TORVO-549536 format. One record per atom (N, C-alpha, C, O): x, y, z. Coordinates in steps of 0.001 Angstrom, whole numbers, plus 500000, padded with zeros to 6 digits. Each point is the difference from the previous one (the first is absolute). Example, Ala and Ser with C-alpha at 12.3 -4.5 7.8 and 13.67 -1.06 7.14 Angstrom:
2
513190494310507800/499110501190500000/500900501200500000/501036499981500665/498614501069498615/500820501190500060/499230501090500730/500509501108500169/
//
This chain:
91
490344501972501494/500680498830499519/499842499834498488/500885499459499336/497990501006500123/499799499869498558/501053500782499231/500461499567498944/499919501601501598/501001500804499306/501343499282499978/500691500009498982/499689499360502150/501234499219500032/499960498935498915/500920499869499192/497986499372500812/499859498887499072/500025500478498552/500662499399499154/498617501679500563/499973500530498646/501355500479499527/500403499717498872/500302501006501979/501329500503499636/500979498843499828/500822500002499083/499083499007501808/500898498851499904/499755499251498698/500947499635499304/497784500132500362/499683499293498761/500494500775498780/500523499408499056/499314501913500963/500464500811498871/501508499910499863/500520499870498891/500189500199502234/501460499896499971/500430498622499508/500941499889499215/498381499067501237/500361498646499608/499710499760498518/500770499320499321/498136501226500180/499676499842498585/501058500668499138/500457499431499010/499930501784501373/501045500702499251/501310499231500057/500719499916499004/499587499533502141/501244499238500166/499951498706499195/501010499586499430/497835499778500519/499861498746499263/500257500196498511/500504499106499321/499146502063500189/500248500289498596/501506500078499741/500471499608498932/500274500895502041/501446500152499846/500769498706500223/501104499845499480/498333499228501280/500709498765500346/499087498801499774/498778500109500096/501817498771499610/499197498803499762/500091498984501133/499303498987499967/501530501257501019/500132499024501079/498752500006500888/499319501015500146/500410497831500433/498850499854500884/500524499787501416/500869499159500232/498601501599500694/500398499866501401/498805499519500805/498860500383499736/501416498774501247/498953499497500878/500462500203501431/501106499602500366/498052501012500436/500345500226501397/499212501155500582/499017500460499418/501431500001501742/499303501059500725/500983501049500485/501095499679500461/498500501581499430/500731501115500595/499085500582501071/498867500383499709/501617499683501518/499236500594501092/500653501326500363/501183500057500336/498026501007499592/500484501336500330/499348500469501287/498835499697500258/501908501036500545/499449500668501176/499776501448499586/500949500743499750/497787499645500181/499609501328499524/499524500819501187/499233499510500829/501218501737499257/499560500906501061/499445501261499365/500665500659499201/498098499667501172/499340501209499518/499879501010501128/499782499631501153/500361501644498511/499745501077500952/498497500222500129/499229499555499150/500363501118501890/498590500279500271/499301500664498810/498824499744499745/501907501111499528/499393500716498876/499961499175498712/499562500503498966/500890498237501078/499938499110498852/501270499942499165/500077499227499045/500912501578501302/501258499954499253/500835498800500446/499871499509501122/500973500043497982/500866498861500301/501154500446500886/500740500921499656/499403498425501475/501107500302500902/501205499136499670/501130500487499963/498622498204499792/501111499092499746/499488498720499352/498861499587500220/501992499800498985/499727498674499453/501307499218500065/501018500416499446/498936498442501242/501188499193500248/499706498559499610/498910499488500257/502062499866499125/499856498583499671/500086499203501298/500989500081500727/497961499148499552/499941499207501218/500465498573499748/500759499439500791/498775499963498081/500344498613499710/499872499773498493/499128500571499345/501752498589500124/499966499646498580/500270498504499883/500932499482500614/498252499830498598/500267498584499760/501070499876498918/500221500925499218/500425497937500752/501039499800498991/499370500006498614/498837499635499832/501928500775499201/499516500044498634/499513501360499553/499619500170498841/500385500802502052/499567501360499666/501236500871499824/500852500065500887/499242500594497982/501175500828499698/499956501331500757/498940500458500427/502225500140499724/500068501317500645/499253501038499164/499464500968500540/500502498833498161/499264500908499116/498497499934500304/499332501033500046/500147497778500159/498581499840500328/499676500577501369/498921500557500201/501997499316500731/499802500597501323/499910501517499867/499149500632500626/501718499942498568/499983501450499774/498686500436499353/499482501073500310/499981498104498798/498718500305499362/498888500041501044/499143500882499957/500866498180500971/498995499969501064/500057501271500833/498970500613500280/502233499782500116/500154501214500800/499558501234499211/499344500888500545/501016499163498182/499638501150499172/498475500097499843/499445501099500020/499886497768499826/498543499999499867/499325500560501248/499025500744499900/501490498900501274/499446500520501251/500208501515500064/499100500735500407/502071499724499196/500281501441500010/499109500751499019/499537501099500302/500219498318498523/499159500649498992/498530500068500422/499265500885499561/500315498188501284/498603499953500447/499688501059501057/498830500235500300/502176500399500263/499811501003501037/499743501355499345/500517500224498905/498731500679501679/499408499967501333/498646499289500002/499381499780498959/500192499875502245/498720499336500215/499093500932500783/500393501107500367/498410498439499880/499083500809500803/500539500131501423/500666499092500497/499049502038500162/500378500135501409/499305498933500848/498979499441499600/501582500291501559/499419499012500906/498581500423500391/499719501193500108/499388497835500104/498652500324500478/500059500513501440/501005499833500691/497919500784499739/499968500596501345/500242498963501095/500509500347501066/499141498399498696/500227498940500992/501489499762500244/500375499417501017/500477501031498055/501454499830500135/500700501331500260/501211500111499811/498037500895500619/500541501351500176/501141500061501014/500826500910499937/499234498148500985/501048500016501013/501333499450499480/501006500073500706/499021499385498087/501229499419499432/500744501021499142/499397500730499214/501901499303500951/500851500820499138/500286499279498683/500109500620498943/500011498042501151/500292499201498815/499404498605500176/499563499618501085/500436499645497821/499468498637500014/500903499139499140/500276500344498851/500185498551501689/500868499071499274/499264498691499765/499251499526500854/500975499901497972/499383498726499659/500888499269499000/500825500609499319/498992498084500605/500748499185499045/499168499822498740/498798499740500060/501857500402498815/499364499852498695/500701498870499264/501194500088499716/498066498846499973/500560498849499275/499686500125498513/498839500116499610/502187499860499581/499852500048498544/500442498665499440/501144499588500190/497951499736499119/500238498648499521/500391500000498530/499366500655499173/501668498614500523/500419499745498607/499623498575499686/500447499078500683/498733500717498287/499592498649499622/500031499852498510/499688498929499480/
//
């Protein structure tokens, strides 16, 4: 999760330099990882009003840049993939 957060913050900082508008809201992504830690899919699950399509694209790009991750631990060896929701807050 730290890699997601770090990549998202880096993308947002770069974007903030290019634009002066302030957005407030939440982007929720459904992220699916393969057993080996590679990104299988990232889909926008929910967006609050006030978030631009450009900011949504930044969120998705940050998740893609953060991949690959560590392989699943042995306790999850029976899973082919793992899906979870990732909430990114704009404040």
